[in-house]
Backbone bond lengths (Angstrom), bond angles and torsions (degrees), N, CA, C in turn:
res aa  C-N    CA-C-N  psi(-1)  N-CA   C-N-CA  omega(-1)  CA-C   N-CA-C  phi
1 M - - - 1.445 - - 1.520 109.00 -
2 Q 1.306 118.10 124.79 1.450 122.05 -178.68 1.518 109.90 -81.12
3 S 1.337 116.42 132.68 1.453 120.58 -176.36 1.521 113.17 -114.83
4 G 1.311 117.99 -6.49 1.449 121.02 -177.94 1.508 109.77 -171.38
5 R 1.309 116.34 -169.67 1.456 121.87 -179.25 1.526 109.42 -78.41
6 F 1.333 116.57 126.50 1.461 122.68 -179.37 1.517 110.07 -55.35
7 F 1.347 115.78 137.73 1.452 120.51 179.76 1.526 111.67 -123.18
8 A 1.335 117.98 -51.59 1.478 121.66 -178.83 1.524 108.79 -160.51
9 S 1.355 116.37 155.29 1.459 119.65 177.35 1.518 110.32 -159.35
10 G 1.334 115.11 170.89 1.444 120.41 177.22 1.513 111.14 -178.84
11 A 1.317 116.00 175.85 1.464 122.85 176.42 1.523 107.68 -145.94
12 E 1.325 115.61 139.02 1.462 121.41 -177.87 1.523 109.64 -142.08
13 R 1.317 116.68 155.79 1.458 120.77 172.01 1.527 108.58 -68.93
14 V 1.328 117.02 143.55 1.462 121.58 179.71 1.523 110.33 -57.32
15 T 1.329 117.55 -38.95 1.466 120.56 -178.60 1.530 112.07 -64.73
16 D 1.345 117.76 -28.23 1.466 121.61 177.31 1.527 111.31 -85.75
17 G 1.327 116.38 -31.05 1.464 121.19 -176.86 1.513 111.67 76.24
18 V 1.315 114.38 174.88 1.464 122.39 175.62 1.515 106.49 -109.19
19 H 1.322 116.59 125.13 1.465 122.13 178.64 1.522 105.97 -141.08
20 T 1.329 115.10 90.21 1.451 119.29 -175.68 1.520 109.90 -131.59
21 E 1.306 115.76 146.61 1.458 121.01 176.40 1.516 108.19 -120.91
22 T 1.306 115.23 133.00 1.452 120.74 179.11 1.515 108.89 -134.82
23 I 1.308 116.73 154.22 1.462 121.69 178.75 1.521 107.74 -93.86
24 L 1.331 116.08 113.92 1.461 121.77 179.16 1.522 108.42 -108.86
25 S 1.324 116.45 132.91 1.463 121.36 -178.03 1.522 110.75 -57.88
26 K 1.317 115.62 128.04 1.462 121.94 -176.71 1.527 110.96 -56.59
27 G 1.349 115.48 128.65 1.455 121.76 176.76 1.521 115.06 83.90
28 K 1.327 117.98 -10.36 1.470 120.42 178.76 1.524 109.71 -86.30
29 N 1.346 115.03 155.11 1.460 120.99 -179.20 1.519 111.29 -101.01
30 Y 1.320 114.53 144.23 1.455 122.97 179.01 1.530 108.11 -134.73
31 K 1.326 116.41 159.16 1.459 120.92 175.21 1.520 107.96 -118.89
32 L 1.331 115.65 126.43 1.459 122.39 176.02 1.522 107.51 -100.03
33 N 1.324 116.86 125.86 1.462 123.74 175.41 1.520 107.44 -112.27
34 L 1.337 116.75 128.96 1.457 122.24 179.77 1.518 109.39 -130.68
35 V 1.320 116.22 142.13 1.459 120.87 170.92 1.524 107.37 -141.45
36 C 1.323 115.21 136.81 1.461 121.38 177.61 1.524 107.34 -119.03
37 I 1.315 115.79 125.90 1.464 121.89 -179.66 1.521 107.41 -115.89
38 G 1.321 116.41 118.42 1.457 121.16 -178.54 1.508 110.03 155.39
39 S 1.347 116.13 -131.52 1.459 120.41 177.89 1.520 109.50 -140.39
40 G 1.325 115.57 153.12 1.458 120.69 -178.10 1.510 111.27 92.15
41 S 1.326 115.64 -148.19 1.467 120.86 -178.96 1.516 109.81 -154.26
42 A 1.326 115.43 173.56 1.459 122.27 178.02 1.524 108.13 -140.86
43 Q 1.323 116.24 164.94 1.463 121.99 -178.84 1.525 109.71 -119.96
44 L 1.337 116.32 127.01 1.461 123.72 178.38 1.513 109.69 -94.69
45 S 1.342 116.59 136.07 1.465 121.62 173.24 1.522 109.23 -148.30
46 F 1.328 115.68 164.34 1.465 122.57 -177.46 1.515 110.86 -130.17
47 T 1.321 115.62 152.74 1.462 122.94 168.92 1.521 106.47 -131.37
48 P 1.335 120.03 116.62 1.452 126.51 1.66 1.530 111.35 -70.54
49 A 1.330 115.77 152.22 1.467 121.03 -176.82 1.524 112.04 -60.39
50 S 1.327 117.87 -26.42 1.468 121.28 -178.82 1.524 113.38 -72.64
51 A 1.332 118.32 -8.53 1.474 121.08 179.87 1.523 111.46 -69.74
52 G 1.333 118.19 -30.63 1.463 122.16 -178.81 1.502 109.69 -166.72
53 S 1.320 116.27 -179.24 1.458 121.64 -177.14 1.522 111.22 -101.84
54 K 1.334 116.17 145.87 1.455 120.23 171.70 1.516 108.44 -63.78
55 A 1.325 117.00 147.41 1.470 120.67 -179.97 1.512 109.93 -154.93
56 A 1.319 115.54 149.37 1.461 122.02 172.33 1.517 108.03 -85.83
57 I 1.327 116.68 136.29 1.460 123.06 179.93 1.531 107.73 -114.95
58 P 1.336 118.40 108.15 1.464 119.38 177.79 1.525 110.31 -74.11
59 C 1.320 118.00 142.50 1.473 121.39 179.23 1.529 109.46 -92.29
60 D 1.328 115.55 55.53 1.460 122.28 -176.66 1.532 112.71 -122.83
61 Q 1.328 116.76 21.42 1.457 124.34 179.63 1.523 113.47 74.43
62 S 1.336 118.65 9.09 1.466 121.59 176.96 1.522 109.60 -75.53
63 L 1.329 116.24 140.02 1.457 121.74 175.65 1.519 108.87 -84.02
64 V 1.320 116.46 126.13 1.459 122.44 175.95 1.519 106.67 -110.90
65 Q 1.338 116.44 126.08 1.455 121.35 -179.92 1.523 109.47 -120.03
66 Q 1.326 115.04 144.78 1.451 119.84 177.80 1.511 110.04 -150.07
67 R 1.323 116.15 137.23 1.466 120.42 172.52 1.515 108.12 -79.51
68 I 1.322 115.19 138.30 1.458 119.85 174.52 1.521 108.07 -128.09
69 T 1.320 115.78 151.71 1.452 122.48 -177.92 1.517 108.99 -109.03
70 G 1.323 115.61 133.21 1.457 120.20 179.28 1.517 112.18 -66.45
71 H 1.325 115.87 137.59 1.468 124.25 178.44 1.522 109.51 -135.61
72 G 1.333 118.26 25.19 1.460 119.38 -168.78 1.519 107.20 83.36
73 P 1.340 118.90 -127.12 1.465 120.01 178.59 1.533 110.55 -69.40
74 V 1.326 116.46 126.15 1.463 122.41 176.55 1.524 107.55 -127.32
75 R 1.324 116.00 127.55 1.463 121.44 177.60 1.524 108.53 -100.81
76 I 1.339 115.82 126.81 1.452 123.02 177.02 1.525 107.21 -105.17
77 N 1.326 116.46 123.30 1.464 122.34 -179.67 1.516 109.29 -122.35
78 V 1.317 116.34 130.57 1.462 122.24 172.07 1.520 106.00 -130.48
79 D 1.328 115.93 115.84 1.460 122.01 -178.23 1.518 109.79 -113.51
80 G 1.328 116.41 128.12 1.456 121.70 178.18 1.517 111.53 -68.66
81 A 1.328 116.38 142.17 1.462 121.31 174.46 1.529 108.46 -70.72
82 K 1.309 116.53 161.29 1.461 121.23 179.57 1.527 109.63 -55.68
83 G 1.334 116.30 128.42 1.456 122.02 178.43 1.523 114.83 84.85
84 A 1.335 118.60 -5.12 1.473 121.10 179.50 1.528 109.92 -71.33
85 T 1.322 116.19 142.95 1.465 121.76 178.26 1.514 109.25 -137.07
86 G 1.324 115.74 160.21 1.459 120.89 176.65 1.513 111.82 125.81
87 V 1.333 114.76 -153.63 1.461 122.37 -175.84 1.525 109.50 -131.81
88 I 1.327 116.24 140.48 1.459 122.64 175.12 1.530 107.43 -112.04
89 A 1.322 116.39 125.45 1.464 121.43 174.54 1.530 107.65 -111.86
90 W 1.334 116.58 141.69 1.453 120.39 -178.94 1.524 110.03 -139.88
91 R 1.326 114.71 156.57 1.460 121.15 178.97 1.516 108.38 -152.82
92 V 1.319 116.71 137.10 1.470 122.51 175.44 1.525 107.44 -114.74
93 D 1.339 115.58 127.84 1.459 122.22 176.48 1.526 108.13 -117.61
94 A 1.318 116.82 140.79 1.462 121.57 170.85 1.533 106.96 -78.90
95 V 1.317 117.21 135.25 1.472 120.67 179.43 1.500 111.58 -115.89
């Protein structure tokens, strides 16, 4: 379900993780949608940390959504836990 204007997206293997940097307009709100399909879990974090909250991402096909605030360059990191396998898909929409 689309919730806003498409901004960026991608898909990565859990073992590789997601490590992407995007320029988000300062003070504007965005929605990050993540889904992990496989087994185990992954950990979401941001740089700067104030852009969003850390969160556990289960690899059980559950959709995890989070609002993030633009700070200029924002790095989104999702690292698989030890032994986690599968694929992580992500999408950022401007809201």
